[in-house]
C-alpha positions as CSV (number, residue, x, y, z in Angstrom):
1,M,0.0,-0.1,0.1
2,N,2.8,2.5,0.9
3,K,4.5,1.8,-2.6
4,L,1.3,2.6,-4.3
5,L,0.7,5.7,-2.3
6,T,4.4,6.9,-3.2
7,I,3.8,6.3,-6.8
8,G,0.6,8.2,-6.7
9,K,2.1,11.2,-4.9
10,M,5.1,11.3,-7.2
11,S,2.6,11.1,-10.2
12,T,0.5,13.7,-8.9
13,I,3.5,16.1,-8.2
14,G,4.7,15.3,-11.7
15,L,1.4,16.6,-13.1
16,W,1.9,20.0,-11.7
17,V,4.8,20.4,-14.5
18,L,1.9,20.7,-17.1
19,P,0.7,24.0,-15.9
20,V,4.4,25.2,-15.9
21,L,4.6,24.1,-19.5
22,A,1.5,25.9,-20.3
23,L,2.5,29.1,-18.9
24,I,5.7,28.9,-21.0
25,G,3.6,28.4,-23.9
26,I,4.7,24.9,-25.1
27,F,1.2,23.8,-26.2
28,S,-1.2,25.6,-28.6
29,A,-3.2,28.4,-27.2
30,E,-6.4,26.3,-26.7
31,W,-4.6,23.7,-24.8
32,N,-2.6,26.3,-22.7
33,H,-6.1,27.9,-21.7
34,N,-7.6,24.4,-20.7
35,I,-4.7,23.2,-18.8
36,L,-4.6,26.4,-16.8
37,W,-8.3,26.3,-16.2
38,I,-8.0,22.7,-15.0
39,T,-5.1,23.5,-12.8
40,V,-7.1,26.3,-11.1
41,L,-9.9,23.9,-10.4
42,I,-7.5,21.3,-9.1
43,F,-5.8,23.8,-6.9
44,F,-9.1,24.9,-5.2
45,A,-10.2,21.3,-4.8
46,H,-6.9,20.6,-3.0
47,L,-7.1,23.8,-1.0
48,G,-10.7,22.6,0.2
49,E,-9.1,19.2,0.9
50,L,-6.4,21.0,2.9
51,L,-9.1,22.7,4.9
52,A,-10.9,19.5,5.5
53,V,-8.1,17.5,6.8
54,K,-6.2,20.3,8.7
55,G,-7.6,19.0,12.0
56,K,-6.5,15.4,11.2
57,L,-2.9,16.7,10.5
58,K,-2.9,18.8,13.6
59,M,-4.0,15.9,15.7
60,H,-0.9,13.9,14.3
61,G,1.5,16.8,14.8
62,R,1.8,17.3,11.1
63,D,0.1,20.8,10.5
64,T,3.4,22.4,9.3
65,I,3.5,24.7,6.2
66,H,5.3,21.8,4.3
67,D,2.5,19.4,5.0
68,G,0.0,22.1,3.8
69,L,1.9,22.7,0.6
70,M,2.1,18.7,0.0
71,V,-1.6,18.3,0.5
72,I,-2.2,21.1,-2.1
73,L,0.3,19.5,-4.3
74,A,-0.4,15.8,-4.0
75,G,-3.7,15.7,-2.2
76,F,-4.7,12.5,-0.2
77,F,-1.6,10.7,-1.3
78,H,0.2,12.8,1.2
79,W,-2.2,13.1,4.1
80,L,-3.7,9.5,4.0
81,P,-0.6,7.6,5.2
82,I,-0.2,10.3,8.0
83,T,-3.7,9.5,9.3
84,K,-3.5,5.7,8.9
85,D,-0.1,5.6,10.8
86,T,-1.0,4.7,14.4
87,N,2.6,4.4,15.7
């Protein structure tokens, strides 16, 4: 399970390269526009996710800026192992 979560986290973080490429203008104008709008939607979804799990992170002593940024970048792939860890 941990290996799957690690692969998911790395893949999700890797997907954030697409908006950077869109900002540079690598893709056609229509693709750039679509990628950036999808990125905005994903960002706000992950921001909402961060607000929803902030209490769980705090309960496990992991409510740092780094953890908040990782939830915004990787979503549940970051916070799920933290909340499942009972040690």
